[in-house]
N, C-alpha and C positions, 0 to 999 in steps of 0.2 A: 355649809362646809367651811371649816377654818383654813387658814393659809397653809398650815403644815400638810393637811390632807390634799389640798390642791397640788402642792408641789410634788407630793408622793405620786398622784395619778399622772401628772405631767411626765415625771421620770419613767413611769411604767410604760406610757404610750411611746415615748421616744425609744426606749430600749427594745420594745416589741417590734416596732417598725424597723429599727436598725437591724435587729436579728433576722427579720424576714428578708430584707434586702441582701444581707450577708449570705444567708442560706441559698437564696436564688443565684447569687453571684458564684457560689462555690459548686453549684450543681453541674456535673460534667455534661458537655454537649459534644457528641461524637461526630467527627468530620472524617469519614473513612472513604477509601477508594481502592479499586482493584487496579493492579498493573499486570498486564499479561506478558509472560516471558517470551511468547512467540511474536511480539509486536516489533515494529521497526524503531520505536523510540527507545533510546538508551536510558539506563537508570539515572545517570547524572542530570538528565534533562527534566526530571520530575521536580516540580516546585513543591517539595515536601513541607515547606513552611505553611502551606494552605490546609494541611490536614493534621489530625491528631493520630490517625491510624492509617497505615497503608498495607494492603494485602497483596502478597506476591502470588500470582496464579499462573499455571495450575500444576500441582503434582497429581499423580494418578495412583492407581492400585495395581500392583503386579498380579496378574491373574493366575500365576503359578504359586507364588509364595504368599500372596495377599499382604505383602508389606508395602509401605509407601514407596513410590517409585518416581524419580525425577528423570526426564529425558536427558541423555548425555549432552545434547546440544544446548540445553537450558541450564545445566549445572552451574556454569560460570555466573549466571545471573542470580540464581537462588543463593549461592554461597557468599555473594558480596552485597546482596540487596540491603540488608540491615545497615551495614557499615556506611554505605554510600548515602542512603537516604537520610540517615541521622546526622550527616555532616551539616546539612542546611537546617535541620530541626532536631536538636539533641533530645528533646522530650518526645519525639515521635515513637509510637508503638507499631511494630511490624508483626504481621501474621502470615502464616503459610497456609495457602488454600488448596484443598483436595477436591477433585471433581470426578465425574463418571466417565471421563474420556470424551473426545470430540465427537465420535460417531454416535454414541449413546445419547449424549446431550442434545445433539442436533435432531435426532429422531424423536426424542421426547418433546422438544419444542414444537415440532410439526405435528404432534399428536399421533405419531406412528407407534405401533406396538413393538415392544422389545421382548424377545424370548428370554434374554438374560442380559445382565450388565455387570461390569466389575464391582460396583458398590453393592448391587443386589446379591451377588454371589458371596461377597465378603461378609455382609451382615447376617447371612443365613446360618452361619456355623460359628459356635463359640471359639473354637481354636483359631479360626480365620480372623475373627474380631480381635482376639488377643494379639496376633501377629501385627495386625494393622495398628492397633492402639500403641503398642510398645515401639514400633518403628516410627510412628508419627511423632511421638514425644521425643524420641532419640534424635530424629532429623531436625526438629524445631530447635532443640538445644544446640545441636552441632553448628547450625548456621546462624545462631543468634536471634531467632524469632521469639517473640514474647507471647505468641498465641497460635492457635490452630483454627482454621475455618473449614467447614464442610459445605461445599456447594452442590447440594443434591436437591434440585428444585422441583423435579417432576417424578417422584416415586410412582411406580406403576400399579402396585397391588397392595391389598390389605396385609398380606404377608410381609411385604417390605416395611410397612409401618410398624408392625409388631416387632420385627427383628431390629428395626431402627431404634425402638425404645430401649431394647436391651443394650445396644451399642452406646446410647447416651449415658445410661447408668454406669456401665463399665468404663467408659472413657473418663467421666468425671471422677470416678473412684481412683482411677490410675493417676490422674492429674493431682488429686489431693494427697495421694500416698507417695508421690514421686520423691525419692531422696534428692535433696538439693541444698545448696548453700542457704543459710538462714536469711541472708540479705537478698537472695534471688526470689522474686515474686512467683507465685503460681502462674502457670500458663493460662491465658485467656482462652475460652472456648466460644466460638460463634458459629452461626450457620445461616446460609442463604436459603430461604424458604419461598414457597409459592405465595403469590399475593394474598391468597385466601387460605384458611386452615383446611379447606377441602380441595384435594387435587386428584383428578382422574377418579372421581366418585369415592375416594377413600380419604380418611381424616388423619391429619398429623396427630401424634401423641402429644397433645398440647401441654399436659401436666409435666411430662418428662422434659419437654423443651424448656419450660419455665424453671424447673428444678435444676437442670444441668448446664444450661448455657448462660453466659454473661449477657448476651443479647442475640437476637436474630435480626437479620436484615432482609426486608421483604423485596422480592423481585417484582417491583411494581412497574413493569414495562413488558414489551413484547406481547401485548395483548392481541395485536392483529399483525399478521405477516403476509406479505404479498405472494409467498410460495404456496399458501393454502387458502386464501380468501379472495373472492372476486369483487370486493369493494375496497375503496381506499379508506382505511381505518386509522384512528388515532392510536399509535402504538403504545402510548403511556398516558392515557386519559386519566385525569384526577377524578372527573365526574363523567358519567355517560347516561343521558336521560333515556336511552333506548335499551340498555343491557346492564348486566352485573359485572361486565368486564371493565372494571375501573378501580382505581386505588381507594377511593373513599369507601366503596362497598367492602373491599377486602379488609381494610383496617377495622371497620366496624365489626366485621365477622370475628377477627382476632380478639377484639375487646369483648364481644358478646360471649366468646368461649373462655373469658376470664384470664386471658393472657395479659400480664401487666404491661401498661403502656411504656413504663420506663425501661423495658427490655425490647422495645420495638424500634427499629431503625428503618427509615424510609429509603427506598432505592431510587436513585436518579440516573436516568440513561443519558449518556453523552453520545448517543447515536440515534438514527432514525431509519425509516424504510421508504423505498421508492416503488410506486406502482405505475403501470401504464393504463391510463384512463381509456374507457371504451370509445369516448368521443368528446369533442370540445363542448363548451357551454356549461357543464356541471363539474366544478372543481372543488366542491365543498366536501367536508368529512362525510363519508358514506356514499360517495359517488361510485357508480359502477366502474369496475376495472377489469382488464383482461389478463393481468398478471404482473410480474415484477418488472423493474426497469433499472437501468444504469449499471448495477453490479450483478454478479452471478446468483446471488440470493436476495437481492434488493436492499441489503443492509448498507448503510452509509454512516461513516463517522461524522460527528458534528463538524470537525475540521473540513472534511470533504464536502459536506453540505454547504458550509459557508463559502468555500471556494466556488462551488457550483453556482450558488446564488449570485456571487459577485461576477462570475464569468458571463452569466446570461442576463445580468441586471434584473433579476426576478424580484418580485415583491413578496415579502414574508407576512403572512396573516396570523395574528394572535386570536385564537378562539377562546373566549372567556368561559363559554359553556362547558368546554372539555378541559380547559386550562392546558392548552398545547398550541403548537404552531404548525403551520404548513405553508407550502408554496407550490405553484404549478408553473411548468415551463413547457408550453405546447401540451402534449398528452402525458408528460411526465409529472407525477404528483408525489411530493415528498412530505411525510409527516414526521415531526421531531419536536424536541423541546428547546426553545431559545431562552434568552435571558429572562423574559417576562414569566414564562412558565416555571423556570427554576426558582425564581424568587418567590412566586406564589406557593409553590410546593413546600419550600422550606418554612415559609410562614405558617402554612397549614400544619406541618409537623409540630411546630412549637405550640400552636393553638390546641392541638389534640393531646399534647403532653408527651409526645414521642421523645426519644433520647438522642436523636441525631439523624444524619443522612449518610448514605453510602453510594459512591459513584461507580458506574460501570461504563467505560474504563477511563482512568484519568488521562491517558495519552490521546484519547479522542478529542480532547478539548482543543479549542482554537486560541492559542496564545493565552490560555488560562482564563478566558472570558467567563465561561460558565462557573468555574471554580470561584472566581472572585464574586460573581453574582450570588452564589450560595453563601459567601462570607458576609455580604452586605446586610442580610437579615440578621446574621449573628452579631455583626457590629452594632446594628441598631438596637438589638436586644441588650447587648452589653452596655451601650451608652445609657439606656434607660436605667439599668441597674446601677451603673456608676453614678448617674445623676442623683439617684436615691441616696447613695453612699456619700456623695459630695455634699448634699444638703444636710443629711442627718448626722454624719460623723462630726462635723464642727459643732453642731448644736449639742450633741451629747458631751463632747469634750469640754465645751465652754460651760455647759450646765454643771458638769462634775467639778470643773475648776472653780466656778463661782461658789458652789456649795462648800468646797474645801476652804476657800478664802474666807467666806462668811463665817464658817465655824471657827476658823483660826482667830479672826479678829474679835469675834464675840467672846471667845474664851479669854482673850487678852484685854477685852474692853477697849479695843482700838478700831479706828475707821481705816479701810484700805486706801492707800494713796496711789496705787497703780502697780501694774506688773508688766515687765518688759522681757521679751524673749529675743535673744540675739543668736545668729548662726553665721559662722564664717564659711564661705564657699571655697572649695578646693580649686586650685588653679593647675593641678598636675596634668590634666589631660591636654590643655592648651599648650602647656610648656613642652610636652612630648611632641605634639604636632609641629611646633615651631622648630624644635630640634631636628626632627625628621626632615622637614622641608629644607633646613640649612644643609644637612648632610647630602640631600639629593642635589642641591645646587652645586655643592663642591664636587660630587661624583659625576655630574652630567652637565658640563659647562655649555654644551651645544643646545640644550633644551630651554624653552621658555617657561617661566613660571607665571601662570595666569591667575588673576584675581577672581574671586567668586562672582563679583558683580559683572565682569566682562563676559564670563561664561553664561551667566543667567540672561544677560541681554542678548547674547549671540543666539541662544536657543529659545528665545521668547519665553523665558521662565520655564524651560523644560516642558514645553507644551506637547500635547499628544500629536499635534499636526507635524511637529518636528521629530517625532520618535521614529527611528529607523528599525528598531527591533530590540530584542533582549536576550542576553546569554547568561551563563553561569555567574559572571562578575556583576552584571546589572544591566540596566537599560542603556541604549546608545541613541544619541540625539544628533541631528544635523544642526550645525550652527554657522553663522556668517558674521565675521568681524566687521567693524566699521570700514576697514579698507577694502572690503569685498571678498576677502579670502574665505573660502568655504572649508569647514572642518567637521570632523566627527568626534563627538564627546562621549566617552564611556564613563558612566558614573556608578560607583560602587553602591549596590543595593543593601539596605539594612538586613534583608533576609538572605543575603548571599553567604555561602560558606567560605568564600574567598575574602581576603582582606589585606592586611599590611604586607604579608609575604609576597602575594601575587602582585601587589602594586609596586613594591620595590623591585621585584624581579623584572616586571615589564619596563619600568623606567630605566634601571641600570643596564639591562641587557639590550633593549631596543635602541637605546641611545648609541651604543657601540657597534651595532650591526648596520651596515650600509650596503644594500644591494637592491638592484632594480626589481627583484622579485620578492622583496620583503616590504611589508607596510611601514611607512615612515611615521615615527612619533614626533609630533611638533613640540609638545610640552605637557605640563601637568598642573593640577590645582590642588592645594592642600588647605586652603582657607576653610574656616568653620568646621574643622575636622573632616572635611570632604577628602575623597581620594579619587579624583577625576583624571582621566588620561585623554589627551587631545591628539588626534591623528589627522593625517591627510584624508580628505573626503574622496571616496571611491564610488562613483555613481551607479555602477552596474551590480551592486549588491554582492552576492557570493555564488559559488559554484552550484550549491544545492538549489538556489532560486531558479536555475535554468534546467538542471538535470531532471528534476522530479515534477515539473509542471508539464502536463500533457500538451499544452499549447506552445509554451516557450521553447520546449526542447526540440520542436520541429524545425525551428530556425537556428538551433544550436548545432551547426553542421560539424563535419569531421575536421575541417580546417581550424575552426575555433577551438575544438577540443584538443587538437594537436598542439596548438599554441599554449594551452593551459598545461598539458602534460610536460612540455619542454620547460616552461617557466617554473613549475613546481620542482622539477628535477634540478634545475640550475639553482633554485633557492636552497634546496636541501644539500646540494653539493657545496655551496658556499658555507653553510652552517657546519658541515661535517669535515670539510677538507681545507677550505681556503680562508676562513676567518682566523683571527689570532687565537681563538679558543674553539674547542669542539662543543657545539651546542646541540642538545637533544630537545626537540620541541615538545614531545609527549602529548600533543593534542592536535595532530594533523588530521583534518577532516574537511569535507566540502564546505561546511559552514564557516571555516576559518581560512578559506582560500577566497580572498576578495578580488573583485575584477574592476579594473579602471575603465576609462572611457573607450579605450581601444581593445577591451577584453583581455588585457594582459593580467596574469594572475599575480597576486601578492599574498604571501603567507602572513597571517596575523595571529594575534593572541599568544604572547609569550609568557603569560602569567604562570604557566606550569613548567616552563622550560628549565633545564638544568645545564650548568656550565662545567666543562671538563678542561683541564689543562691538556695541551698536546701530549700524547703518549699514554694518557689514562683512558681506558676503554670501557670501564664498568663501574657501576654503583648500585646500591639498593636502598630501599625506603620502606618504612612501615605504613606510610600514608598513600593509599592507592587512589589516584585521581585519573581523570581521562574519560573518554567516551567509549562505552562498550561497543564492540564490533570493530573498533579501530585499535584496540589494545592487545598486545601480544600475550601469549599464555605465560611466559616466564615472569611477566610483570604482574598479571592477575594472581598467579599462584605463589610467587616468591618475592614480589616487590623488586625484582631485578630489572635494570634497564641499561641499554647501551645504544650505539648508533643503529643497531638492528631493530630497535623499537620503532624508529621513524621509517625504516624500510618496510616494516610490516604495515604501518598505517598507510604508507604510500601505495602499497599493493592493493589494499582495500579501496582506496580512492580511485586507483587506476581501473579496477574492475567496475566500479560505479560509473566512471566516465564513459566506458565503452558499452555499458548495458543500460544506463539510465534506471538502474534498479536500486531500491533502498536496502539498507541492512535489515534482514529479517530471518527468521528461522522456520519459515513455512513453505520452503521450496521443495521440489522433488515430488515423486509419486506419493509418498507418505507425509508430505508437508512437514518434514523434520530436518531438512538440510539448511545450513546457513548459506549466505550468498557465495562464499568461497567454495564450499563443497559442491554447490549446485553448478558453479562454473567448471569445477574439476570433472564432475561426472559427465557433463556435456562435452568437454574437451576430450576426455578419455574415449568417448563413444564416437568421436568424429563429428559432433553436432555443434561445433563452435558457433555457427551462425544463429542457432536458436537462443544463444545467450546475448548476442550482440544486438544493440538497439537497431531495429530494422530501418530507421531513417538514415543510417550512416552509409556513406560511400567513400571508401578509402582508395579508390582506383588511381587517383592522382597524387597520392601522398607517400612519402618515404615511410612514415609510421603506418603500420598495418594493424587492423583491429585484432586479427588472430594472433599476431606476435605480441601485442599488448596483453592479450588474455594469458598467454603462456608466461610472460614476464611477471604479470600480476600474481599468478599462482606461485611462482618461485618466491615472491616477496612474502607470502603468507604461510610459509612452512612452519611447522611446530618448533623445530630446533633452530635457534638463531644461526648456527653454523651453516645450515642449509640455505639460508637466505643470502642473496648477493649483496655486495656493497652498493652504495649509490653510484659510484664510478662505473661498476659493472652494469647496473641497471640502465644508466644512460647509454652505455655502449651497446647493450643488447637491443634497446629500443630503436636505435639508428641503424643497426646491422641489417643488411638485406639478405644475409644467409641465415635462415631459420635453423639450419642444421647445427649451427654452432651454439645454439641456446640449449642449456640442459633441460631435461624433461622433469617436470615437477612431480613430487609425491603428493599424497593426499594432504590437504591443508589443515591448519590448526582448528581445534574445536569441532572436528568432523564427527558426525553421528556414527559413521561406519569406520571400521578399521582398514588401514591400507593393506590391500591384498598382496602388495609386492614388498612389504616391509622387510621380510627376511632376505630377499635377494639383493636389496639395495643397501642393506646395512653393512658397513665395513667391519672387518674383524676387530679393529681397534676402536670400535665405537665408544667404549667407556673412556678411552683416553681423550677423546675430543668432545665428550658430552657436556663439559662446562661451556656454556654459551659465551663466556666472557674471557676466553683465552687471549693471549697477545695477538696482535694483528698479523704478525708473520706466521704464527701457528694457524691462525684462522684461515689465512689464504691457502696454506698448504693443505689443511683439512678439506677446504672447498674444492681444491683441484682434484684431490683423490676421489672425492665424492662424485664430482662431475664425470671423471673417467669411469667410475662404477656405474653411474646412470647410463652412460653411452653404451656400455657393454650389455647391461641387463635389459635395456629397453629397445635395443636395435630391432629385434624381431617384432616386438609390439608396435613400434613406430611404423614399420613397414605395413603391418596389418591395418593400422589406423588410416593410412593413406587412402585405402580403398573403401573405407567405412563411412561414406557420405550418405546423407538421406536420399532416398530414391523418390521419383515423382512420376505422376501421370503428366505427360506433355502432349495434350490433345489439340485437335483442331477440327472444325466442321468444314466439309467441302461442299459448297453449294452446287448441286447438280446442274442448275441452269447456267453455270459458267463452264460447262464441259468443253466448249469450243475455245474459250480463253485460256483455261488451265486444265488440260486433260490429265487424268490420273497418272499417266506415265511421266508427266513433268513435275510431279510433286517431289520435293526434296525430303525424302522420308528419314534421312539421318537426323533431322531436327525434331522428330515427333515419335511418340510411342503408340498413339492411338489416333485414328482418323475416322471421322463420322461421315457417312453418306447422308446428305440432307436434301430433301426429306421424302418420306413416303407416307401415304395416308390410307387407312382402311376404307372399305365401302361404307357409305353413309347409311346403308340399310342392313347389310349382313354383318358389318364390322369385321369382315375378313379382307385379306389383301388380294386384290385382283390386278395382276401385273400385265400390262400390255407388252407387245413384242418389242417396242422401242425401249421401254423401261427395263425389260429383261436384259436387253443387249447392254444397256448402260450399267446395270448392276454387275453383270458378268465381266464387262471390261474393267470396272472399278476394282473388283477383288483380284482379277487375273493380273492386271498391271501392277498393282501394289505387291502381290505375292512374288513378283519377279525382282522387286527392288531389294537392295541391301543397304542398311539392315532392314529386315522385315518388320512392318508395323502391324498392329492389330486393327481390324476394321469392324465398325459397328454401323448398323442401320439406325438412323434417327427418325423417329416416327412423330409426325405432328408438325410443330413449328407454329409461328405466329399467324400464318395465313389460314390455317384450318378453323380457327375460332374454338372456343371452349365447349360449345354445345355438343359437338360430335362425341367428344370423349366423356362428357358427363352422362350422355345417354348410354354409351357403351359400358361405362363402369357401374351403372345403376342396378344391374341384375347379374346374378351368377352365370346365367346362360349366355348373355352377350359378352361378358368378360371371358368366358371359356372359349367362345368362338374367336375372339380377338387374340387371345394368348396362344392357342394352338396354331392359328394361321401365321402369327408372327414367328414362332419357333421354326415352323416348316419353311418359311420364306428365308430366314437366316441360314438354315442348313443347306437349302437348295443352292444358294448362290455363294456359299463358302465364307460367310461372315463369322466373326468371332464373338459378336454380341449384339444386344439390342438396347436402344436408348429411347426414352419417351420424353417428348417435349410438349407437354400439355400446358398451354398458356391461357389461363390458369384456372384451377378449381375455384368456383365462385363463392362457395359458402361452406359452413361446417359439414353439411351433409355430403357434399361432393368431396371434401377432404377425407371424410371417413370412407367413402367409396374408393378413393385413390389408394388409401391404405390397404383395403381388401384386395384391390387389383394387384398391388405389389406382392402381397402375401401369396396369392394364388399363382401369380406369374413365377415367383421364385420356386414354389413347389413343383410346377410343371417343368421348369427348366432343369431342376435337379432330377426329376423323374426321367425325363428324356435322356439326360446324360448317362444315368445308370443303365437305362435300357439299351442305349446305343454303344455303351462302353467308350465314351469319349469325354473330354473335358466339358464341363457345363458352359453354356454361353454366359458372357458377361452381361450384367443387367445394370443399367445406369438411367438417370433421369436428369433432364435440364429443369432447373427450378428457379423461382424468384430469388432475388439477391438476399432476402431475409426470410427467416423461418416463419414469422408471423407478420402480418401487414394489413393495411387498409387499402382497399381499392373500391372506389365508388361508395365510400363511407361504410363498407361492410368489412368487419374484421375476419381475417382468415388465418389459420395456423396449420401448417403442414403436419401430417402424422409422423412425428420424428421417430417414434419407436419402430414403426413399420419400415420406415426408410432405413434406419440403422440395421435392422435385422435382415432385410431382403435385398437391398441394393449393394452393388460393389462400391459405388460412389455416386455423388450428385455433382452436377455442373451448375454452380451458382452463377447466375447471369448478372455479374457485377458491372453493369453499364446501363445506358438509357435512363439515367436519373433525370436528365433534362433534355428537352428537345423541342420539336415543332409544336407540341401541344401547349407550350408556354413561350410566347414570343416577347414577353414583357422584359426579360432580362437574360443575359448570357449565363451559362452554367457549365460547370465541369461535369460532363456527361458520365464520367466514370470515376468520380472523386473517391479516393481511398479514405480521406478524412474530410469531414465537414463540420467546422466548429459551430455552425448555426442550425444544424438539423441532424436527424437520424438517417437521412437519405445518403448513405455512404457505404463503401465496402467494409470499412472497419466495423460499423454497426451491424451490417447484414451478416458478415461472417461470424461476428461475435454472437449474434442471435442463434445461428445454427449450432454453435458450440454450446451455448447455454441451454439449448433445447435438448442436448444430449447426443447429437450426432458425432461419432468419433472424428477427430480432426483429420485423420488419414483418409476419411471418406468424403471430405469437403474439397472440391476442386474449384479454384478461383477463375472466373471468367475475365478475359482481356479483350477489348475491342480493337479491331484493325480498321477503324473508320472514325470519322469525327462528325460533329454536329455544328451547324453554322447559324449565325444570327446577323442581322443588320443593326449596327449600333445607332442609338439615338444621337449620341455626340461622339465623334471620333477621338476627342481628347479624353474621354472617360471610357477606358477600354480594358479594365480588369475583369476578373470573374465576378459576376453579379452586376455588371454594368447595365444600365438601361438600354433596352433594344426596342425596335419598332416592327420587326418582322424577321423572316428567314433570310439567311445569307446565301452564298454560292452553293450549287449542287441541287440535285433532285430532292425536293421536299426537305431542304436544309441538311443534306447528308453528303459528305465527301469520303470516298474510300481513302485509305492511308496513302496509297501511291498518288492519288489525286491531290491530297493535301500537300505532299512533298513537292509535286509539280507546281501547285499554286504558289507556295511559298517561294520557290526558286525563281519562277518566271516573273513574279511581281515584286520580289524583294520585301516580302512581309516580315514584320518584326516577330520573332519567336521567343516566347517566355516560358520557362519552367517554373511552376508554382509549387513550392515545397509544402505549403499548408494543405493543399488538396492532393498532392502527389499526382499532378497532371500537367499537361502542356497546352498552351493556346498560342495562336498567332493572330495578328490583325494588320489590316492595311486599309486606310481610310475608314469606311463604315463596315467593311467586311470583317467578321470575327469568327474564328474556328476553334473549337475545343476538342482536343484529341489526346491520344497517348503516343509518344515517340519512344525512341530507344531509352532515353534517360528515365522517363516515368515508368515505363514497362519494367525496366531492370529494378527500379526501387520497389515496385509492387511485388515483384517476385521475391525479393529479399524479405519484404514484410510477410509474405505468405510462408516463407521458410521459418521466420521467427515465430509464427503462429502454429508451426508444425502441421501445416495443411498437407493434403495429399498431392498437390501439384497445381497445374494451370491448364487452361484451354483457350484457344483463340476462336473468335467469330470475326472473320472467316478467312480461310486459306488464301483465296484468290485476291484478297484486298491488300496484302503486304506489298512492299516495294522492293522487289528483287531479294526477298527473304531476309531483309535487313533486321527487322524486329524479331522474327522467328529465330534467326541465328544468335542474336544477342541473348534472347531468353534461354535458349538451350545452353549457352555458355554459363549463364547465371545459375542455372540448376542443372549441373552436368550429368547427373545419374538418373536415368529413367527406369521405370518398371515395365 
């Protein structure tokens, strides 16, 4: 081979290798994700720089017109999604996703049959398909989406698949033929499909999918669900050695059906599922489980899972066989994908030649940890490609250059002496920064200019350990100067949509604003083209940190919240009224309300703020920024802002402070109300307490929660004219006369129309419709409107006064205390229902055989109470803990013995004039007995109804005392009550929310009726929640309250909290003291009394004696919690244990209306 041939082959090799690297570098890698419009996370919070495509979900199909339909409450999100997400990532592509509706999708996921669904109905008819297609394209163009996505993952029938194929052809044809600007690209079409091409025994039209869609993203998750499976399964297993329910199998099936891999996108779930294990010891994948855990359907976002893991210090296991993660906390087992699994799956997608990944849903991430993990593989891949280019590109260029030089000199007969390439670097960017810094120093003489070196040293080179969080501007770090001063450093991120404007705004504005409730800016740093802001350090993070954490919010009492409300009010008053300029903050939210060491609030983040000269009250902008949920409608729709912008934001924050609820659109019976509308509906129906955080007690405060609710609703009115000024807001919050506060109309962005809109709209409405009239005109308009409200709402307000939730206020009367508390001494005004406790049937015949003395006691009971005013209803309670479960299990085991028991009980109740019957079977022992219990209730209800019809009288009430939880373990046997039979046949159940700790465990003290327990599920909140999750209507769940305490002897008198080590029982018979005995013990001995907010219970101690019980404070708090859960009421065990009716009186006041 001569030299010329060798050179030729060398050049060919280099060019081929270079071309291969270049082609690989240019191949698109899709990084997509869903954002659900019903979520709590606002659109600006999305880190869109991490994605190439974002999908706004979900629009639906109108079942009348079959056009694409967007819920009214979500329209604001769909209409601005593209513009906002592209601010951080201008190259981002957004798509609009359409699904089958919540109900149909959920049923399909669970494998339940659908008689019909919106998408199935739409695809079945050509004219309906045409309406859908045309409206989908029109809507996508209207709101700036670049593509359409169909999320129909579980088609039901072969007919659906056939009609679906027709839809695909017609949709693609319409997209291709759409009249559009030549510079406007065609709409992208994508689809979410089942992990396998076969779904419900029918096959997708694979060829039509290939032909008509740009790509399909596989729903490679939700393989196992706790609502339908009795084992703890890997919800998104990449591999599964025991079944075909895994991603690898599904992808291979799509490839086998000849679907091109470069149109397949892998689904990544940012969520997991929680199961309740059958027993301890086996917590691996596939362990037996009894059902769901933690949430009502077992689903948990990755963010929630990580919080749960941190809270309980649980260990997360990575299972390489399945490529997934799991953790167990007691009997709770959670399967999900953590960082290791996400990285492995993205690497798998690349290895198989797929074209990218798609996340469901992006807002479920925890500080973008999983999203970054998915990027790392992409970064590694790109680094490899770039290394190839870095190596080969210079070789190619040098080779070509040398060849040219050689040719040139040879043609001239010269030898090359050398080639030099020079480049002058521009200094413009550094000059601009220097100039900018100089201007800042001139404008802000009170601020310090920090060098980059000082900031880097103070933050330990911006270490993760010093990172406090991250916002839209960028990360925030804690720093400490050499003199010991602690500061917070906010550093502009490269991916941030904010920049010079926000930096200058923050520096120039904050330097001039000095108020105790505004965060203080210490200085800035512009070295090395940085834009860093240095603030005073506030150690207690922000308002959201406390409001939305289920543990921290329990100690975030009303006094602390009042301090924050007052402080924010004062801060906004200063900005709007008392500073030299009028300042509109434009981004007021919980995350921007920081808290100092004394929990004083300080408004922060003035990067989006706008400055007005005094006298100017309006402005507009084409750049829409801010956080959705906190942004008023005039700004979203028209870009207009005034002082009423911040009033609106304050109203939302105020509603959040009193409710501890996040911004979301899934409230109300149809899960389509935003937070403000949900608050309004409850306020209108007189159910304010259902909205207010149940842990709050405003009895000792000038600020009342119900008044805050009404003022908050006034602040979030649609028309700015209808919102009060901040001066008026502060005045109304402090006013003790609620009658002087105007009544609000339906708030902005409501799904429903205001039914009173006609009566409250003034005749000159058009004249004051401009939200930015002069202040004097605005005040006049508000006054007229207030007068109109007062006139039109007067009758309605009077009606609302009496519209409070009603309750069962029950109590058991122990018949063995007849001498101590005879029926005639019962204070019946405090109760609605009183139970005679207890009677038992015969151990042989299962009929009631009443002795003469018992008959006299029964007659005296009903006769005495019938003479009392007001009259209460009476019930016979059958059973009790003394009978033991065997008697009732034998009675309920056959239809004949059940009939004997039922007929005898009805005859007994009628004979002695009782209004109802109650069964206290403690407790059915196994699933068979639970089934018998359900049969007993069904037959008992039928007999009661039959007797009532025959005798032409009201039917007897039928209730049951049950365990605190709907399903539970006793003696390592799992038991679950027959919730359906209970719901259908009982008027209500009395859940025994007490006896959680007692003489059976003397190793440690315990809150025997803890409403919350951060360390276990043995709590009323868990138990009552389990009954709700089981499907029992809330109004049929009555919460039990104990009028007694349990006692322990402490091991060490100096360690005396709940859970303190104990060595035995304390004062009282078998470690029990009745409430009046507890009061006497505390008073006579001077015991220390402590109210524990964490468990919502009380305890006292003296020396080694320790008593856990409920007093007036804890009982009142629990009743408010029951109201917030919309339960049916409460009952006491037992009447004679109270201390001069102290607790019974306070309970009746706390829930004034009885049924």
